[in-house]
C-alpha positions, 0 to 999 in steps of 0.5 A, a space after each residue: 828856451 831863453 828867459 828874460 824879465 818883462 820890462 823893469 817891473 814885470 815878471 820873468 817870462 820865456 822869450 817865446 810864449 803861446 798865443 791862445 787866440 786860435 785854441 778859442 775855437 773861433 775865428 781860426 778855422 776848425 779846432 779840436 780841444 784835445 789837440 789844443 790841450 796837447 799843444 798847451 802841454 807841449 809848450 810848457 814842456 818846452 819851457 814856455 812860461 807865458 800864455 797869452 789869452 783874452 776873455 773874448 777868445 771864443 767867448 771865454 773858452 780859451 781861458 777855460 782850456 787854459 784852466 784845465 791844463 793848470 788844473 792838471 799840472 799846477 801853475 807853478 811858474 806860469 804867467 797868464 796874460 789875459 785881456 778885457 774891454 771887448 764886451 760880449 757879455 751884454 752886447 747881444 747874441 752871436 751873429 751868423 758869422 761867428 764874430 758875435 755882437 762885440 762892442 768896446 766897453 772900458 768903463 771902470 765897473 765893467 773891466 773890474 767885472 770882466 776881470 772877476 769873471 776871468 779869474 773864475 774861468 782861470 780858477 786863480 786868485 790873481 791875474 798875473 797880467 790884465 791888458 786893456 784889449 786894443 781900445 780905441 784912442 778915445 777910450 784911453 783918453 778917459 780916466 776910467 780904464 786907468 782907475 780900473 787897472 789901479 783898483 784891481 792892482 790895489 785889491 790884488 786881483 791883478 799883479 801887472 797891468 798891460 795895454 794891447 796897442 791897437 794894430 797900426 795906431 802906434 804913432 797915435 797911441 805912443 804918447 800913452 807910455 809917457 802919460 801912464 808909465 807908472 801904471 803900465 807894466 807892459 804893452 803888447 804890439 803888432 810887430 813882424 818882418 813885414 810890419 815895423 812901425 813900432 820901431 819908430 815911436 813905440 819901442 824907444 818910448 817903451 825902452 825909456 820907461 822900462 815898460 816891457 814889450 809882448 810881440 803879437 802877430 809875429 808870423 803875420 796870422 801864419 803867413 810868414 811860415 811860408 805855408 800860404 800862397 796866392 791861392 790860399 783860401 780862408 773859409 767860414 769864420 776864419 778872420 783871415 778872410 778879411 785880414 789876409 784878403 786877396 789884395 793884402 795877400 798879394 802885397 805881403 807875398 810880394 814883400 816876402 819875395 824881396 827878402 829872399 837873401 834873408 831866407 838864404 842867409 838863415 837857410 837852416 831855419 824854417 820860415 817861422 823860426 826866422 820870423 819868431 827870432 826877428 820879433 825878439 831880436 829888437 832890444 825893446 822886445 821881451 817875448 813873442 807869442 805865436 799861436 799853436 793849434 798843434 804840438 808840432 807847431 809849438 815845438 817848431 815855435 819854441 826852437 826859435 828861442 835858442 837861435 841867434 838874433 835875426 837882423 835884416 
């Protein structure tokens, strides 16, 4: 496992992290908590030091599973990056589709309260990284979310502040780095072999201000693992019913087929490892956070850290 500093001010992290959305038990198909805990232990045993979660993942369940693992082995050098802003506490009861009546809430006092609840679930005195969770741009034009991050830092409730950039809104939100780079220690960006818009505006701005970059969706919801085809079906509350619907799946698979030479060039690697190594090959990027529901997936993911860079 390779390690790097997350931007100019951030902590030292492994270049492959662990994305803990799937283990929350919602929106990714069936999960087994016992297997999820084994996957977390496997990640840490493999040298992973960054665990990325959010309060809304499983309505707190992802954070609770991480807390169990921390209790078993101690926190040590583990960096927990969580998120807040998707209000599931006061927005109403869970709906039939499993998503729940979630609404964006970036009011100052709400974010502070949400951070306190994450602290309690995780069983820590301070959150390593708290990220605003993919807010609409108009929420970020207000002072309150930024005031909340500043206050939480001053109180020692968080060590570093981050922003999860809303998917496909890079061009609209890149200016936020210029305006708030003194507050933001890191950003989280949707970036992978098939989605590279962040290279145009966000990455140059992040490098200019020394802001760390966490790469999310590095395998495009598992598609870049090479395990899906045009007949793949996602059922129940699995969000890929929408994010990888028939039309999107067809478009993405066509693009993957056009990259056959890339896969031949790195024939000794799995498609997942190629995708992950690409995500951290850009000089602006520091850590990629693939999900892993099983120990086997995690071991395959972690191996990408030690591979040479992938270029197109």
